[in-house]
N, C-alpha and C positions, 0 to 999 in steps of 0.2 A: 224721545225717551218717555216712558210711562211714569206716572206718579210713583208707583211702587219701586221702579228701578232707581229713580232719582232719590227717593228716601233711603234706599239701601246704600247708594253711593255716598250719601251724606253721613250715614252712620258708620260705614266701613270704607273710608277712602283708600285708594290703592297705595300700597306701601312704597315709599320713596327708596330708590337705590341707595344703599349705604355708601358713604364716601370711602374711597380706598384708604387703608391704614398705612401709615408711613413709619418706618424706623427713623429715629432722630439721633443725631450726633452734634453736640454743641460744645465748642472749645473756646475758652477765654483766657486771657492773661491774668493770673492771680499771683501777686507778690513775686513777680519776676519769672514765673513758670507758667506754661500753658497747662490748663486743667480741663478735664472733661466735666462741664457743669450741668449737662443734661444728656441723658442716654436712654433710649427706648428701643427694645428689640421686638420686632414682629417676625414670627416664623415665616419662612425657614431661615431667616438671617439671625446670626448671633454676633454680638459685638464684644470683643475681648480687649482689655487694656493692660498690656504688660508694662512693667516699670521702665522708665526712661532715665538714663543717667544725665540727660541734658535738660534744657528748658523746654524742649519740644514734647508734645504729647504723642503717644503712639497708640493707634487703634488697629486691631486685627479683625478682619471680616472672616467669619466662618459660617457654616451652614449645617443644619441637622441632616443627617443622612449622607454627608460627604459630597453633596452636589445638588444639582437641580433636576427635578423630574418634570415631564411635560405638564404644563399648567401652573407651575410655580411662578410667582411674581414677587420679586424683591423690590421694594421701594425704599430708598434711603435719602434723607434730607440732611445735608452737612452744612454747618455754620462755623466758620472760623472768624472769630471777632477780631477787632483791631489789635495788631501787634502779636497775635498768636502764631504758634508754630505747630504744624500737625503733619504726621506721617501716617498714611493708611496703607496697610499691606493685607495679604490674605494668609490664612493658616496653611493652605496648600492650593494646588491647582483647582480651579472650579470645573468640576465634571458636569457635563450636560448629557443626561441619559436619553435614550431613544424615546421618540414619541410614537405611540401605537394608535392614536386617534386624531392626529393632526394638531393637537394642542402645542403651544409654544411656551418654552421657558423664557422668562423675561427678567431683566434687571434695569431699573430706572434709578438714576442718581441725579439729584438736584443739589448744587453746591453754591454757597455764597461766602465770599471772603471780604473782610473789612480792610480798612486802611492799614498798610504795612504788614498784613497777614501773609503767611507762607503756608501752602499746602502741597504735599508730595503724595501722589497716589501711585503706588508701585506694587501692583498685584502679581501673583503667579499667573501663568497662562490659563485661559479658558480652553478646555479640552472638549472638542465637539465629537462625541461618540457616534457610532453608526446610527442612522435614521433619526438623529436629533434635530430639533428646530430651536433656534436661539435668537433672541433679539435683545439688544442693549441700547439704551438711550441715556446720554449724559448731557446735562445743561449746567453751566457755571456762570455766575455773575461775579465779576471782580471790580474792585475799585482801581483807579489809576496807579496806586502804589502797591497793589497786591502782587503776589508772585505764585504761579501755579506751575508745577511740573507733573505731568500725568502720563502714565504708561498704559498702553492698550496692547494686549498680547494674546494670541491664540495659536493653538496647535491644530493641525489638519485632522487629528484623531488620536487614537491610542497608538502612538508610533512604535512603542516597544512590542506591540502585538501585530505590527504590520498594517495597521488600519490607516488608510489614506483617503481623505475626502469622501468618506462614506456617509457623512451627515446629509440632511435634507435641505436645510436652509440656515443662513447666517445673515443677520442684519445688525449693523452698528452705526450709531450716529452720535456725534459729539458737537456741541455748540458752546462757545465761550464768548461772553460779552464783557466788555470793559466800559464802565460808566454807562451801561445801557446800549452800547454800540457793539454789533456783532463783528468780531475780529477773526473768528475761527469757526469754520463749518467743515467737518469731516464726516462724510457719509459713505458707507460701503455695504454692499449686499452681494451674496453669492449663493447660487444653487448648483451643486455639482451635476445634477441631472440635466441642466440646461446649458452647461458650459463644459469645456475640456479643461479640467483643473491643471493638468500638466503642460498645457500649451505655454510657450514662451510669453504670450500676451497675458497670461494669468499668473500661475505660480511656478511654472517650469518644474524643476526637481526639488524645490524647497518645501519644507514641512512645518516650519514654525515662523511666525510673523510678529514682529515687535515694532511698535511705534512709540515715539516720545514726543510730547507736545509741551513746549515751554512758552508761557505767556507772562509778561511782566513789563516793567517800565524800562525803556532803553537807558535811562540815566541812573538806574539802580545798580550798585556795584555787585549785588548778589545775582541779578539777571545777567550782567556782563560776564561774571565768572562762569555761570552755567552755560551761557551761549558759546563762550570760547571753548569750553570742554566739548560741547556737541560738535562744534566746527572741526575739532581735531579728529573726530571719528570718521570723517569723510574718507572714503576709499580712494587711493590713487587708481587710475584706470585709463582706458582709452577706448576708441571705437574701431581700431584696426582689426584686421582679419585674425590676428593672433590673440586677441583678448576675448575670452569666453567667460562671461559673468556666471553662467550656470556651473562652471567648474569650481567656483569659489565656495569654500565651506560656509562662509558668511558674507553676504552682500549688504552694504550699507550706503544709504544716500542721506545727505543732510542739506537742508535748504532754509534760508531766512525768508519766510513767507510774507512777513510784514516787518515793519520796524520793531514791533514788540512781540513778534511770534517767530519761533523756530520750530521746525519739524524734522525729526529723524525717523527714517524707515530702515528696518533691517529684516532680512530673510535668511534663514539658515537651514541646514540639513538636519541639525540636531539641537536639542536644548543646551548641551554643553558648549556648542560653538558660540552661543551668545553670552557665555559667562564672562569673558574678558570685557565685553561691552557693559554688562551689568556692573562689573567691578569698577570700571572707570566712572560711571554715573554715581554709584554709591560713594566712592571715594571723594568725589567733588561735593556731594551733599553732606559729608561728614565735617566740612568746614565749620568753624565756630560761628560764623555769621549766618549759617543756614541751620541744619539740624543739630550740628555739634557732635554727631557720632554716626556710625553706620548701623542702622537698626536691624539689618539683615546679615550682619557679619557672622553670627553663629548659625545662621540658617543655611547659607550656601558655602 
C-alpha cells in the first residue's frame, strides 16, 4: 500500500455495514394486567394494539401494502416478561408477492418469555403467490415455567383463483429453547419446480397446511389443559385398504414430541375446513387461566 493510499484510508475509513433494524414488542404485567411497555415499528411491519377485555395484551401484526414484496425483510423482537399474557395475531393473511429478480421476502422473529409468562401466536395463513420466494425464521427462549402456543400456517397460493403451488420457494424454521436447551426444531423447505407437489409423499390434494406447537411445563395446569385439547383433535383412522386419507376434507395428526412439547399438523382442501379446529383451539384459550377470552371471535 502506498503512503498516499494509506493516508486516504485513514482519513476516509470504509463505512461499516449498519446493523439491521428490529421492530420491538415488550409486554409486562402492570397492576394485574399485561401492558405493552415498549413498541417500535420498522417498515413494512405495523404493530396494532386493540383493546382487550381480559388481563392479556393483544397485538396485531399488519404491513404496509397488504403483504410482502421481494426483498422485504421483517425483523421482530418479542419480550414477554414474568407473569405476562400475550396474544399475537395478524390483520389478514400475509400475502407474498412474486419475485421478479430472485429476491426473497423474509420474516425473522426472536421471542423471549419470562417465568410464568404465556404467549399465543395465532396468525392468518401466509399466501404464497405465483413466482414468490419466502423465508421465515423463528427462535424462542423460554423459562421452565413459560408457556408458548404457536401456529404456523400457509396456503399453496391464491386458492380462490385456482393457483396451486406456483410459488418458487418456501423455507420455514422454528427453534424453541427452554432454559437454554433446544427442545424443538422444526425445519421445512419446498421448491415446486424440484418436486411434485401433488405427490402423496408431499401434499397430495391438500392446499392449506396448519401446524400448532405447544411448549410448556408438564406440571403446569395450563399446559395440561391445552395438551388435552390437542390430543382430542387426533383423527380416528386406519391403514386398511378402505381408508383413503386424501379423501378427507381435513387430515389431522397429533403427537407428544417430548414431555414438554406437543405438535399438531393439519392439512385441508380449503380454509373453511380448518375452521372447526381453529374454534376448538380458541375456545380452550378463552379459559380464565389462559387468555380469558377469544380474541378472534369477531374475526371468524
